[in-house]
N, C-alpha and C positions, 0 to 999 in steps of 0.2 A: 509475513504474519508471525506474531510471537507465540511461542508455546507449542508448536506443532510436535516437536520431539517428545515433550512431556505427555501430550495427549496420546501419541502413538505408544509410548512406553507404558503408560498407566492404564489407558482404556482400550488400547488395541488399534490396529490399522483401519478397521471399519469406522471407528470414532474419528480417527485422523482424517479419513476421506470425507466424512460429514463436515468436519471442521474446515477443510479446504473448500468445500462447496459453499459453506456459509460465508467464508471470507471472500470468495469470488463473487458471491451475490452482492455483498456490500460494495465492492469496487464497481461492479456493473451498475448497481442502482445509483451510486453517486455520479459516476461518469457515464450516464446513459446514452450520450450522443457520440461516444468515442469507442473505438475498438479496444478491448481489454484482452491481454494475453497472459497466460501462465508461463513464466520463463525459467522457473526452477521449482524445486520441491515446495517451497513456501513463499515464492516471490511472484508478483504480478506486475505488469506494466500496462498503463493506459496511454495511448497515443492521443493526446487531447486535440480536438479539432472543433471548429465552429463555436457554438455557444459554450461548450465545455471549456475550450481554451480561453474564451473571453471572460468566463466566470471562474477561472481556476482558483483564485484566492478564496472566493466564497465557497466553492466546492471543497477545497482543502479544509476550510473551517467546518463544513458539514461533516466531513470525514472525521475530524478531531472530536466533534461532539459524539458521534457514534462510538468511536474508540473509547472515550471516557465512560460512556454509559456501559459499554461491554466490559470494561475493567471491573465495574461494580457487579456485573451479572454473569461473569465467567463466559461471556461470548467471545468471538474472535477479536483479537486486538491486532491492529495493523499499524506498523510504523510506516510513515510516508515521507517521501521526498519528492519535490517537484522542481523541474528546471526547464525553462524554455530554450529553444534553439536560437542562437544568436548568429546570424549569417556573417556578421562582421568579425567574429572571433572563433567560431566553431568551424573546424575543418572537416569534421565527421560526426555522425550521430553518437558514436561512442563517447565523445566528450560530454554530451548532454547526459547520457546515462551515468557516467562517472560522477558528475555533479549531483544528480538526483540520488545516486547511491550513497554518496557521502552525507547528504542531508537526511536520508532515511536512517542511516546508522546513528547519526546524532539524535534523531527522534527516538530510535529504539532505546538508546541509553537513557534519555529523558523519561520514557515510559517505565523503565526499570528503576528509576530513581538514582541513576548513576551520574547524572549531569547536573 
């Protein structure tokens, strides 16, 4: 999620905690059929399965619509990256995470107008 440090610095950690909960709710609402984990201070991962995996492109578009609306309303803005596991080339799950992370950082730059 973008802007957590600024929320904490300006509004305090209680506001930051509320910001994290709001961001988490967005991820859980979009990927409602998959487990979602908080893996860092401001990072989440959803392990897509079933219909969420099958609809991943549409769900990512849903997330983008929410992010754009939140940019205009000062709601949580989440940079996203998605990468499927490819058993032909991936030797471990960390390769999938690395690709998704690279895509997320590219999206983060785009959201900040740097790309």
